[in-house]
N, C-alpha and C positions, 0 to 999 in steps of 0.2 A: 468466431466461436460465440455462442450465446452466453450472456452474462446474467440473465434473469432481470428482475426489476430491483430497484433500490429497496422497496418495501419487502420483497422476499428475502433479500440479503439481511436486512435489518431484523426481521422476525427470526430468521435462523440464528443469527449471531447473538441476539439478546437471549434466546433460549439456551445458548451455550454458556451464558454467564458473563458476557461482556457488558460494560456499563454504558457505552455511548457509541453511536455510529454516525459518521460524517462523510460527506462527499468532499474530496480535496482535488484541486486542479493546480497544475504547474505549467508555466509558459514554455514555449519551445526553447530547447537548448539550455534550460536552467540546470545549474549544478549546485547540489547541497553538500557541503563539506561533512566529513565524518562527525557524527553526533549520536546521542542516546536519548531515550525517552524514559520518563519515570513511570511508565506503564507498558504492559504488553500490547502488541498490535497484531491485528490480522486484517489483510486488505485484498481487494480484487480490482485489477485494472479493467476499466470500462471504456477507455478511449486513449489512443496514442500508444506510446511505448516508453520504456524506461530501463535503465540499468541499475541494479541494486548490488552494492558491494558489501559483503560481510567477510571481514578478515581478508584472506588472500583470494577469495572467490567472488567473481562478478557474474550475476545472472541477468540475462536479457528477458524482459517481461513485456508482453503485449496483451491485447484484449482477451479477457477471460482467465488470465493467469492470476494466481493468488500467491501471497507470501505472508509469513508470520515472523515476528520479532519478539524475543523475550524482553522483559523489563531490563533496562540498562544495557542492552546489546548494541554495541557500536556498529554503525553502518553509514554508508554514503549513498547518494542518489544522483543520477544524471538522466535528464529527460531528452527525448528525441526531437526531431524537427517539427513535429505536430504537438509537442507538449504531451501532457498526460492527465487523465482524470482517473481517480480510483476512489472506491468506497473503503473507508477505514474504520475498524472497530477498536476501541480502547478498553483495556481491562486493568483497573488499579489493583 
């Protein structure tokens, strides 16, 4: 699935009022314990795959999928055998 370019994502997301856009990468099979952020997040997976757990629900995400998290929303992450790269926008 096409993901566009980082510059396109950045322009779109900044126009929506987000403060910062970053590219994040995680190594294969990494696990991130439940945590929160002091900012809202919107992200698009551009390489690899991941599982995002919000409460009792776990979503499998792969290239082109997007997700959003509210400020202080508890979540956990697990990355697949190829790891994952995603573009993430933060909004304070």
